[in-house]
ZAMARGU-4260 file (C-alpha; in steps of 0.2 Angstrom, whole numbers, plus 5000, padded with zeros to 4 digits):
<rodrens>
0) 5000/4999/4999 | 5002/5004/4996 | 5006/5028/4977 | 5022/5035/4974 | 5030/5042/4991
5) 5042/5055/4996 | 5060/5050/5005 | 5056/5062/5020 | 5058/5049/5034 | 5037/5047/5030
10) 5039/5028/5039 | 5043/5035/5057 | 5027/5045/5055 | 5017/5030/5049 | 5020/5021/5062
15) 5020/5036/5074 | 5002/5040/5067 | 4995/5023/5072 | 5002/5024/5089 | 4991/5040/5092
20) 4978/5033/5084 | 4978/5019/5097 | 4981/5027/5113 | 4969/5043/5110 | 4954/5040/5118
25) 4940/5045/5100 | 4949/5046/5087 | 4963/5053/5087 | 4956/5071/5077 | 4968/5080/5065
30) 4972/5095/5073 | 4968/5104/5058 | 4952/5096/5053 | 4936/5107/5052 | 4925/5108/5065
35) 4905/5104/5059 | 4897/5122/5055 | 4886/5128/5064 | 4869/5122/5064 | 4877/5110/5047
40) 4879/5089/5051 | 4889/5083/5061 | 4909/5081/5057 | 4912/5064/5049 | 4926/5054/5056
45) 4936/5046/5039 | 4953/5034/5044 | 4967/5038/5033 | 4985/5031/5034 | 4995/5044/5027
50) 5013/5053/5029 | 5015/5068/5036 | 5019/5075/5017 | 5004/5068/5010 | 4993/5073/5025
55) 4992/5096/5015 | 4985/5090/5000 | 4972/5077/5010 | 4967/5089/5022 | 4962/5104/5008
60) 4953/5091/4996 | 4943/5088/5014 | 4940/5107/5015 | 4934/5107/4994 | 4923/5094/5001
65) 4916/5104/5016 | 4913/5120/5006 | 4905/5109/4994 | 4892/5100/5002 | 4891/5107/5018
70) 4896/5091/5031 | 4915/5095/5037 | 4926/5079/5039 | 4939/5073/5054 | 4953/5067/5045
75) 4962/5052/5060 | 4974/5038/5057 | 4972/5021/5061 | 4984/5006/5057 | 4981/4992/5047
80) 4983/4979/5059 | 4972/4992/5073 | 4956/4996/5061 | 4947/4978/5064 | 4951/4978/5082
85) 4943/4996/5082 | 4930/4991/5070 | 4926/4975/5084 | 4923/4988/5097 | 4913/5000/5089
90) 4903/4985/5082 | 4899/4980/5100 | 4894/4996/5106 | 4882/4997/5091 | 4887/5016/5090
95) 4902/5018/5074 | 4917/5028/5080 | 4922/5029/5059 | 4911/5033/5045 | 4922/5029/5030
100) 4941/5022/5032 | 4956/5018/5018 | 4962/5002/5023 | 4977/4993/5013 | 4969/4979/5001
105) 4976/4964/5008 | 4967/4967/5026 | 4949/4966/5019 | 4945/4950/5022 | 4941/4949/5042
110) 4933/4965/5038 | 4917/4954/5029 | 4919/4938/5039 | 4917/4949/5054 | 4904/4958/5047
115) 4912/4973/5051 | 4908/4983/5034 | 4889/4990/5025 | 4890/4981/5007 | 4891/4991/4995
120) 4884/4987/4978 | 4871/5002/4976 | 4885/5014/4976 | 4892/5016/4957 | 4910/5015/4953
125) 4913/5029/4942 | 4915/5020/4923 | 4932/5026/4920 | 4938/5016/4934 | 4947/5000/4924
130) 4943/4984/4931 | 4959/4979/4937 | 4959/4993/4950 | 4941/4989/4958 | 4941/4980/4971
135) 4936/4962/4968 | 4919/4957/4974 | 4918/4946/4993 | 4909/4931/4993 | 4899/4940/4980
140) 4896/4957/4986 | 4904/4974/4982 | 4910/4980/5001 | 4926/4993/4993 | 4926/5005/4982
145) 4944/5008/4973 | 4955/5022/4981 | 4972/5024/4982 | 4982/5012/4972 | 5001/5006/4969
150) 5011/4992/4959 | 5029/4988/4956 | 5040/4997/4939 | 5055/4993/4935 | 5071/5006/4932
155) 5086/5001/4919 | 5101/5012/4920 | 5100/5016/4902 | 5121/5017/4900 | 5125/5002/4909
160) 5113/4991/4898 | 5117/5001/4881 | 5136/4998/4883 | 5131/4981/4886 | 5122/4980/4870
165) 5104/4977/4874 | 5087/4983/4878 | 5076/4983/4891 | 5068/4966/4891 | 5050/4963/4890
170) 5045/4944/4891 | 5055/4935/4903 | 5065/4925/4889 | 5070/4943/4887 | 5075/4943/4903
175) 5087/4930/4904 | 5097/4936/4888 | 5097/4952/4895 | 5102/4948/4911 | 5116/4935/4905
180) 5124/4952/4892 | 5124/4964/4909 | 5133/4949/4920 | 5146/4948/4907 | 5148/4965/4906
185) 5146/4966/4926 | 5163/4954/4926 | 5154/4939/4930 | 5142/4949/4942 | 5122/4946/4943
190) 5117/4964/4942 | 5098/4960/4942 | 5090/4962/4959 | 5072/4956/4960 | 5064/4960/4975
195) 5065/4940/4986 | 5071/4947/5004 | 5057/4936/5017 | 5040/4941/5020 | 5030/4953/5008
200) 5042/4956/4995 | 5047/4938/4990 | 5030/4934/4993 | 5024/4950/4979 | 5037/4943/4968
205) 5033/4925/4966 | 5016/4930/4967 | 5021/4941/4950 | 5031/4927/4942 | 5017/4915/4947
210) 5001/4922/4938 | 5013/4927/4924 | 5017/4906/4921 | 4995/4905/4921 | 4999/4899/4940
215) 4991/4900/4954 | 4997/4904/4973 | 4986/4899/4981 | 4985/4880/4974 | 5005/4881/4971
220) 5009/4867/4965 | 5000/4868/4948 | 5010/4869/4927 | 5012/4887/4930 | 5020/4890/4948
225) 5032/4877/4944 | 5036/4884/4929 | 5038/4899/4938 | 5050/4893/4951 | 5059/4881/4939
230) 5064/4897/4930 | 5070/4908/4944 | 5079/4894/4949 | 5089/4893/4931 | 5090/4913/4933
235) 5098/4911/4951 | 5108/4896/4945 | 5116/4904/4932 | 5122/4920/4942 | 5110/4931/4933
240) 5103/4936/4948 | 5115/4947/4961 | 5115/4939/4977 | 5108/4953/4986 | 5092/4949/4979
245) 5087/4940/4997 | 5087/4956/5005 | 5078/4968/4990 | 5066/4977/4996 | 5056/4994/4992
250) 5072/5003/5002 | 5090/4992/4998 | 5084/4994/4980 | 5084/5012/4979 | 5102/5009/4987
255) 5104/4995/4975 | 5101/5008/4958 | 5108/5024/4965 | 5126/5012/4970 | 5125/5000/4954
260) 5123/4986/4964 | 5108/4983/4951 | 5108/4991/4934 | 5089/4984/4933 | 5078/4982/4946
265) 5058/4982/4949 | 5053/4994/4965 | 5037/5005/4968 | 5037/5023/4960 | 5039/5029/4975
270) 5059/5028/4969 | 5059/5039/4956 | 5054/5051/4970 | 5072/5047/4978 | 5080/5047/4960
275) 5071/5067/4958 | 5081/5074/4972 | 5098/5065/4968 | 5096/5073/4951 | 5097/5054/4942
280) 5082/5051/4936 | 5085/5057/4919 | 5097/5040/4922 | 5087/5028/4921 | 5071/5023/4909
285) 5056/5017/4919 | 5044/5005/4912 | 5031/4992/4916 | 5045/4976/4917 | 5043/4961/4908
290) 5026/4948/4903 | 5025/4930/4909 | 5023/4917/4896 | 5004/4917/4897 | 5001/4935/4900
295) 5009/4952/4911 | 5005/4953/4928 | 5007/4968/4944 | 5003/4965/4960 | 4990/4978/4965
300) 4994/4988/4983 | 4986/5003/4992 | 4973/5006/5000 | 4952/5005/4997 | 4937/5014/5005
305) 4925/5005/5017 | 4911/5010/5027 | 4910/5002/5045 | 4894/4990/5050 | 4881/5001/5059
310) 4883/5018/5050 | 4865/5023/5043 | 4853/5035/5037 | 4861/5053/5033 | 4879/5051/5037
315) 4880/5033/5028 | 4873/5045/5014 | 4888/5058/5018 | 4900/5046/5019 | 4894/5037/5002
320) 4895/5057/4995 | 4912/5057/5003 | 4918/5041/4991 | 4912/5049/4978 | 4920/5063/4981
325) 4937/5053/4983 | 4936/5044/4967 | 4930/5059/4956 | 4943/5064/4943 | 4947/5083/4950
330) 4950/5073/4967 | 4962/5061/4959 | 4971/5073/4948 | 4975/5081/4963 | 4981/5068/4973
335) 4992/5064/4955 | 4999/5081/4953 | 5001/5086/4975 | 5005/5068/4980 | 5013/5061/4968
340) 4999/5045/4970 | 4995/5032/4952 | 4977/5035/4951 | 4963/5023/4951 | 4957/5035/4935
345) 4961/5033/4916 | 4958/5051/4914 | 4966/5060/4931 | 4983/5063/4923 | 4984/5080/4917
350) 4999/5091/4925 | 5011/5079/4928 | 5028/5085/4932 | 5040/5083/4915 | 5052/5072/4926
355) 5039/5060/4932 | 5030/5056/4915 | 5041/5042/4912 | 5036/5036/4926 | 5017/5037/4925
360) 5016/5031/4909 | 5024/5013/4916 | 5013/5017/4932 | 4997/5016/4921 | 5001/5001/4909
365) 5007/4994/4925 | 4990/4993/4932 | 4980/4991/4918 | 4987/4972/4918 | 4987/4974/4939
370) 4981/4958/4949 | 4976/4957/4965 | 4979/4948/4979 | 4967/4934/4984 | 4956/4940/5000
375) 4956/4923/5012 | 4959/4920/5029 | 4975/4909/5026 | 4985/4920/5017 | 4995/4920/5030
380) 5002/4902/5026 | 5001/4906/5006 | 5015/4919/5012 | 5027/4907/5020 | 5024/4893/5007
385) 5032/4905/4994 | 5045/4912/5007 | 5048/4891/5008 | 5049/4890/4989 | 5062/4904/4987
390) 5073/4896/4999 | 5072/4878/4993 | 5068/4880/4978 | 5077/4895/4971 | 5092/4896/4983
395) 5091/4878/4987 | 5092/4870/4970 | 5080/4858/4975 | 5065/4852/4961 | 5052/4862/4960
400) 5037/4850/4961 | 5041/4838/4972 | 5042/4856/4982 | 5028/4862/4979 | 5019/4846/4978
405) 5024/4844/4998 | 5017/4865/5002 | 5002/4864/4992 | 4986/4856/4998 | 4974/4867/4983
410) 4959/4857/4989 | 4959/4870/5005 | 4961/4883/4994 | 4946/4882/4984 | 4933/4873/4997
415) 4938/4875/5016 | 4942/4894/5012 | 4924/4900/5004 | 4914/4912/5016 | 4899/4906/5025
420) 4893/4923/5027 | 4897/4937/5039 | 4903/4931/5060 | 4903/4912/5053 | 4917/4903/5060
425) 4931/4899/5048 | 4942/4883/5046 | 4961/4891/5041 | 4970/4879/5034 | 4988/4875/5036
430) 4999/4871/5023 | 5009/4855/5022 | 5024/4857/5032 | 5022/4876/5037 | 5014/4878/5055
435) 5016/4897/5054 | 5028/4907/5069 | 5035/4892/5077 | 5053/4894/5086 | 5064/4887/5072
440) 5050/4888/5057 | 5053/4901/5044 | 5049/4917/5052 | 5062/4912/5067 | 5075/4907/5052
445) 5071/4926/5043 | 5077/4936/5058 | 5092/4925/5062 | 5096/4927/5043 | 5093/4945/5043
450) 5103/4946/5057 | 5118/4938/5050 | 5117/4948/5034 | 5119/4963/5042 | 5102/4970/5034
455) 5095/4986/5040 | 5080/4982/5050 | 5072/4968/5057 | 5058/4954/5052 | 5049/4965/5060
460) 5051/4982/5051 | 5064/4994/5043 | 5080/5001/5053 | 5080/5019/5056 | 5088/5022/5039
465) 5074/5014/5029 | 5063/5024/5018 | 5044/5023/5021 | 5033/5011/5016 | 5025/5011/4997
470) 5010/5004/5006 | 5011/4988/4999 | 5000/4979/5013 | 4996/4996/5023 | 5008/4992/5036
475) 5026/4996/5036 | 5035/4981/5044 | 5025/4973/5029 | 5029/4979/5015 | 5035/4976/5001
</rodrens>
């Protein structure tokens, strides 16, 4: 979750906002939020996780909404991990304290399963929002509306590619050829860094590759999944990927690009803002990346809008009016121009600074081939399985098919994970060999591996020098 973030200490701000929201006796009200106009309706309370230098543009938009409608808006910030509990407390009390929220698109299933959100089937989504930008329905109903997407693009060092006599790769077959030429030009060292750091980075990367090969990450041992893992294993075995790929995530990828450890690397588009600030962006070609043999697939991160359970009557009408305002062309255009956020709409890319036009063009092309990660109750088990596949197959060299057969239980993905209605009990499947965060398990090994590698930050979150989260999953510690 995440938008093109700027490099100004945002991670600490986002973490701080979550703590403040959790400690606040009411809603962690934004001191700059307007009061309700005299005689007007009560102020709406809206939760969004925003970085410090993103807040001014959002406040200005909410002020515009207030002037146009007479409804004041209080802006608060409740973290992705904390929002479900806040909604549970409100539901038990029968008094919602939020009217609208923006939530990470991988934190949605629990809200539906526990009946914490209102269905929004009757709320129209603008025609200018392409299907790939629309949150998929849950159990046949729409509960969420598009707001703030994010997607990875690829950065290619123009001079290094030219010196190697290659163009930026557009398919995985071309990637293998280009990676070989870059390795040969780079004194035998791999110069492509794929985000394979433990946790969300490896999961996002493998999802894109598996879907690009026609596979399903929830099945994991289908033909596409096997083909994707075998292809990645070959790249690693032949030294075509930099070993730093195992530490590659949203913050370290920027360092690898600027330090020329990597000459070709996918990353979130906030990278362009970092490179602009360092007067380095023109050195890089920014494009949507490569496609698999079946399709191009780019994981869509970011936030979607929802209405808490119990918001009704005039307050629901006002909350939905604000949601429509946030999806409107003018609002999305201002967020593109002022916050450098990718947009849900195809008609919102207007006055983009010249230096970032290439980035936004790449973002639009990538979003056109976007893929939402399924909101299933057992995603944590899928995440662990994908990371285990990187360790054992890509790096360890084990045969892909038997390892994936041992990790996957495809029947659970299609049957056990089906919803039985809001609030109903659910079985949570456990993929074979992955019992979760037990001592000596994958997460424990992940912490030890990161400490041994000297990577900035632990498995639980980036270190003090890390750049802000690009809203891959909304929670900074889980970012890619």
